[in-house]
C-alpha positions in Angstrom: 103.1 91.4 66.3 104.9 90.2 69.4 105.3 92.8 72.1 108.6 93.0 74.0 108.3 92.7 77.8 110.5 95.7 78.4 110.7 99.4 77.5 113.8 100.2 75.6 115.2 103.8 75.9 118.5 105.2 74.5 121.6 104.8 76.6 120.2 102.6 79.3 119.4 98.9 80.0 115.9 97.8 79.0 113.3 98.6 81.7 111.4 95.4 82.5 107.6 95.4 82.3 106.2 93.7 85.4 102.5 93.9 84.5 100.3 95.1 81.7 96.6 95.4 80.9 94.4 97.5 78.8 94.7 100.6 81.0 98.2 100.5 82.6 101.8 99.3 82.5 103.9 98.7 85.6 107.7 98.8 85.1 110.7 98.0 87.3 112.2 101.5 87.4 116.0 101.4 87.7 117.9 103.8 90.0 118.9 107.1 88.5 115.7 107.9 86.5 113.9 111.1 87.7 110.2 111.7 87.6 110.1 115.4 87.1 108.0 117.7 84.8 108.5 117.2 81.1 109.7 120.8 80.7 112.4 120.3 83.4 115.5 120.0 81.2 118.3 120.0 83.8 118.8 116.3 83.4 118.9 113.7 80.6 117.5 111.2 83.0 113.9 112.5 82.9 111.9 109.3 82.6 108.7 110.8 81.4 110.4 112.9 78.8 112.3 109.9 77.5 109.2 107.8 77.3 107.3 110.6 75.4 110.2 110.9 72.9 110.3 107.1 72.4 106.6 106.9 71.7 106.8 109.9 69.3 109.7 108.2 67.5 107.6 105.0 67.2 110.2 102.8 68.8 109.2 99.1 68.6 108.2 98.6 72.2 105.6 101.4 71.9 104.6 100.8 68.2 103.9 97.1 68.9 101.4 98.1 71.5 99.9 101.0 69.5 100.8 103.3 72.3 100.3 107.0 71.8 100.2 108.0 75.5 101.9 106.7 78.7 102.1 108.8 81.9 103.3 108.0 85.4 100.6 108.3 88.1 102.9 108.4 91.1 106.5 109.1 91.8 109.6 107.3 93.1 112.7 109.1 94.2 115.5 109.1 91.6 117.6 106.6 93.6 114.6 104.4 94.6 114.1 101.4 92.3 111.0 99.2 91.8 107.4 99.3 90.8 106.2 102.4 88.9 102.7 102.5 87.5 102.1 104.2 84.1 98.6 104.9 82.7 97.8 104.4 79.0 95.3 107.3 78.7 94.5 110.6 80.4 91.3 109.0 81.8 93.3 106.2 83.3 95.7 108.7 84.9 92.8 110.3 86.6 91.3 107.0 87.8 94.6 105.6 89.1 95.6 108.9 90.7 92.4 108.8 92.6 93.3 105.4 94.0 96.6 106.8 95.4 94.9 109.9 96.7 92.1 108.0 98.4 94.6 105.6 100.0 93.2 102.6 98.2 96.5 101.7 96.6 98.5 99.2 98.8 102.3 100.0 98.6 105.1 97.9 100.0 108.8 98.8 100.1 111.9 97.1 101.3 114.5 99.3 103.1 118.0 98.4 104.3 118.7 100.5 107.4 121.6 101.1 109.8 121.1 100.4 113.5 119.3 98.0 115.8 115.5 98.2 116.0 113.9 98.8 119.4 110.7 96.9 118.3 109.7 94.5 115.6 106.7 96.4 114.4 105.6 100.1 114.7 103.7 102.9 113.0 105.1 106.4 112.5 102.7 109.2 112.1 105.0 112.3 112.2 103.7 115.1 110.0 106.0 116.2 107.2 106.7 119.6 105.5 109.3 120.9 103.1 112.5 122.1 104.8 112.8 125.7 103.6 116.4 125.9 104.8 117.5 122.8 102.7 116.6 122.4 99.1 114.8 119.1 98.2 114.7 118.1 101.9 111.6 117.3 104.1 111.4 117.8 107.8 109.1 116.8 110.7 106.7 119.7 111.4 103.9 118.9 113.9 102.3 122.3 113.4 102.4 123.0 109.6 103.2 119.6 108.2 100.8 117.3 106.3 99.6 114.0 107.8 101.9 111.1 107.1 101.6 107.5 108.1 103.9 104.5 107.6 103.7 101.0 109.0 107.1 99.2 109.6 108.0 95.6 110.3 111.5 94.2 110.9 112.2 91.2 108.6 115.8 90.3 109.3 119.0 91.7 110.9 122.4 90.9 109.6 125.5 92.6 111.1 125.1 96.3 111.2 122.2 96.2 108.6 118.5 95.5 109.2 115.9 94.7 106.5 112.7 96.5 107.1 109.3 96.2 105.3 107.6 99.6 104.9 104.0 100.2 104.0 103.2 103.9 103.6 99.5 104.8 103.9 100.0 108.3 102.7 102.4 109.4 99.9 104.4 112.3 101.1 107.8 113.2 99.6 110.6 111.2 101.2 108.1 109.8 103.7 109.7 106.4 104.3 113.2 108.0 104.5 112.3 110.6 107.0 110.1 108.3 109.2 112.9 105.7 109.4 115.6 108.3 110.2 113.3 109.7 112.9 112.9 106.1 114.2 116.7 105.9 114.6 117.1 103.7 111.6 118.4 105.8 108.6 118.4 104.0 105.3 121.8 102.9 104.0 123.2 105.4 101.4 120.7 108.2 102.3 122.8 111.3 101.9 119.8 113.6 102.9 118.6 111.9 106.1 121.5 109.6 107.1 125.2 109.5 106.4 127.2 108.1 103.6 129.6 105.6 105.2 130.1 103.3 102.1 129.7 103.2 98.3 126.3 101.7 98.6 123.4 103.4 96.9 120.1 104.2 98.6 118.7 101.0 100.1 115.1 101.5 99.2 113.0 99.5 96.7 109.3 99.4 95.8 108.4 95.7 95.7 104.6 95.5 95.7 101.6 97.4 94.4 98.1 96.1 94.9 94.7 97.6 94.0 91.3 96.9 92.6 91.3 97.9 88.9 89.0 100.9 88.6 87.8 99.7 85.1 87.5 95.9 85.5 87.0 95.8 89.3 89.4 92.9 89.4 92.2 92.6 92.0 95.7 93.4 90.7 98.7 92.4 92.7 102.1 93.4 91.2 105.5 92.2 92.6 109.0 93.3 91.7 112.0 90.9 92.1 114.0 91.3 95.3 116.9 88.9 95.1 119.4 91.3 93.3 118.5 94.1 95.7 118.9 92.0 98.8 122.2 90.4 97.7 123.9 93.8 97.4 123.4 94.3 101.1 124.3 90.8 102.2 120.7 89.4 102.7 
């Protein structure tokens, strides 16, 4: 039985599968889908809940693979698109989660920012903590915050926008967004840490995930397409 190279869920465009092996599937998550607990019912855009329902309904993309389980092992913000890794078993969830927690997972993002950079490459290590005064927002907190580290590199400048490569070492909530804002380069369309000056959505995309497979010990290097994302911002 031929397996489709996408996940098909109700009321949305097919979600492309970028990589698949015996233990995991990596998809190109579109903007809008949230990664929140299955029991959180305040949105119809709960990606994990939609995947669970589709597997239970034996939809063709899942049935053709014999899938009975598929769970995300890390998170992307709702408005962040790009590579999302999903594990095919509880054991795989545990193994891949360990790669993220132990910082053995290489992550690369592209960000479109406002402003002119002061340097071509830099590292931000500002500690981050939840902002108790603003719901869902993080803040720099040198005393109580958790360690956070992101490496940045300027790739191209065009008009008022700059294309930045971001490689987070840690995985704190909104880490790239806060670190860029604190560097004087807020991400385009970031209503929490920047300002909305146009109709453009959040200019952040996860474009690469690389790791050593914990089961096969083989190197895995996953890339997401970038042309469509860059074109929206004139790059």
